[in-house]
N, C-alpha and C positions, 0 to 999 in steps of 0.2 A: 815610394810605394811599389813601383815595379820591381825593384830589387828585392823587397820583402816578399812579394808574391812569388818571385822566382825561387828564392831560398825555401819558402814554405812548400812549393810544389816539389822541388828536388828532395827535400827531407821526407815528404810524404811518399814519393816514389821509392826512396831508399827503404823506408819501413815496409812498404808493400813487398819489395823484393826479398827482404829478410824473412818476412812472414811466409812468403811463398816457398822459400828454401826449406824452412823447418816443416812446412806442411807436406812437401813432396819427397824429402829425403827418406831413405829406408829407415825404419825403426829397428834398433838392435834387438828389441824384444820380439819382433815379428819377422826378422830377416830370414830365419830358418826355423823349421819345426824343432821342438825339443826332443832330444834323445834320452832314452832311459838308462844309457850306459855311463858308468862312472868314467871320469877322465883323469889321466895321470900326465903331468907335464914332465917331459924329458928334454932338456935343453930348450930350444925355441919351438918345440912342437908339442901340442897337446894330443896325447894318445888315448884312444878308447882303451880302457883297461882290459876289456874282453873283446872277443870276436863279435861281429854283428849278430844280433839276436833275432829270433822269430818275432818278438814283440816289436822291435823297431822296423822290421820288414813289413809287418802289418800296417804300421803307421805310414810307411812309404807307399805301400800299395793303395791304401785308402785315399791318400792325398793325390795320387797320380794315375790310378787305374792300371798300373803296371801289370803285365803278364809276362812271365819268364819264357825263354825259348824252350826250356825243358817242359813246361806246361803245354806249350804249343805242339811239342813233339810227342806228347803223351807220356813223357818220363825222362829222368836224367840217367846217368851212367853209373855202373859199378864195375869192378874188375873181377872177372871170373875166367882166368886163362885167356884174357883179352877183354876189352871193354864191351859190355852188353847193356842195352837199354832196359831199364827196369820200369815196367808200366806202372804209372801212378806215383812214382817217386819224384817228388819235387821239393822245393824249399818248405812248402806247407806240410808235406808228408815225406820226410827224407828216407824213411825205410818202409814206406807204404802205409804208415799209420800217422794220424795227426800229431804234429810236434808240440811240445810244451813251449811256452813263451821264452823260457830261458835257454833253449837249445840254440847252438850256433846255426846260422842260415847257410845252407849248402845248395848244391845243384844250381849255382848261378855262375855265368861266365864272367870274364874279366870286365867287359863293358857294362854289364848289369850291376856288378859290384861297384864300379866307379860311379854309376848313376845313383845308386842308393846312398853312397857317401855324399855326393853333391847335394842331394835332397836335404841333408842335415847340415849343410854348409861346410862339409868336410871333403876329404879326398883320400885316395889310396896312397900309402907311403911308397917311396922309392926303395930299391934294394939297399942302397947305402944307408938310408934312414932306418930301415928295419934292422940292419946289422948293428948299427950304433945303439939303438934302443934295446935290442934283444941280447946283446953280449957285453956291452960296456956299462958298468955301474956308474951312474952319474948323480945319485942323490947326495946331498951335502952330509947327511947323517944317516947312512943306511943301517938297517937292523943287523943284528948278529948274523954272521955267515956271509956278509957282503962287505967289500972294501971299495971306497970311492976310487974311480980310475982304473979298477981291475977289469981286465978282459977275460970273460969266462968261456969255457968250452961249450957250455949249453945255455940256452935261454933261462933255464932254471938255476943256473949257477955252476958250482963245481961238479955237480952230478945232475942227472935227469930225474931225480927222485920226486920233484914236485910235478912232473909232467904226466900226461896220460898217453901211453903208446901201447904197441902190441905186446911187448915184454921188455923188462929192464927199466921200467919207470915206476911210478907210484902204484899203490894198490887201489886202482879205480876200475869200475865196471861201466861200460858204455850203455846207452839207452836203447840200442837196437833190439827189436823183438827177437826172441829165440828162433833160430832157423832162418832169419832174414839174410844173414851174411855167411859167406863161405870162409871168412877169415876175420878175426877180431870181434870186438863187441860194439863197435861204433863209437861215436863221440859221447862225451859227458856234457852235462849242463854247464853253461858258462858260470863261473864263480865257484865251481866245485873244487878245483885244484888250488894249491897254495901259491902265493905270489912268488915270482922269480926275480930276475934282474930288473931293477928300476920299479919293482912293485907290480909289474905287468903279469897277467894271467894267460896261460896257454900259448905263449909265444913258441914254446916247444911242444909238439904233439897236439892232440885233439884233432885239428883239421889244418891242412895246408892253407896258407893265406896268400891271396893275390897281391901283387905289387904293381906299381905303375911303370916298372922298368922292362923294356922290350929286350929280348935276346933270342937269337936263332929262330926268328919268325914267330915267336910267341911272347908270352909274358912270364917273368920269373915268379915262382911261388916260394915261400919260405916257411920253415918251422916243422915240416913233416906232418904226420897225422897218426891217428890210431892204427893205421894200416901197417906202419913200420916200427922198427925198434929205434932206440935213441940215436943210433949212428947217423940217421938222416937229419937230425936236428942241428948239426954242427954248422958253424958259419961258412965253412968251405963248401958245403953242399949247395949246389945251385941247380934248380929244376926249372926248365922252361916248358911251358905247356901252351897248346894252341889257345888263342884268345876266345874261341867260341865253344870251348869244351865246358860242360857242366857235369860235375862228378860228385858223388856222395861224400867224398872226403876232402873236398876243396871249399873253403869258406873265405872270409876276409875280415879285416878290421880297418876302421877309418882313423884318420888323423886330421888335425887342423893346425895351421900356423898360428902360434900364440900371438895374441893382440898386444902390441907394445903400449905400455901405459905412459 
């Protein structure tokens, strides 16, 4: 009888521990808020197809109460014969006017970008990861114009035609209000340009993208922006910027390590 009681008690404790484990473990459905951005898998990494959007930034802010440094400073920066603070220019109002939900989020420094990615269960890519996804075609059956294993000179492929930049790219017009900028037309809405290498959008042009790679006392940004011509989009171009800088032409995109099945 004692042996039976001991086995019954042990079995009951085991069931209790199992139940407690399933009750307390994080749920996959609730582990991170849902992003509105489509995902493209490149190798073992799931890439946001576009840059971080205003829509997802609103979700991040609502969930955390986040206030950017540019907002605290009264505005982010633009370049006019040197960096100047633009009063009222923040991720919400990149050119001084309210942004549309599909615009890329800018005026955010590197740590703020990393925090926004973490909120969605993601992270900033490294420079090496960015170069691999942005220049080396890795799809099994890529569409016409792309060859698996080919390394391209531009994130758009053989030419920068799918990109949005100052000149020498596609025929796109940015959303900045007339007279807001002394150069260029600003960024376009995410999803406006055509897909490039690996089906990603705006890896070349539109806005610089923060990475997680430190260099020369700052962090590397990749892809160039609407401020420059396509020559800045090339893989060899390496731009290191201070981690605390928040500029009208710097944004970011998030990645996640693919879950092994």
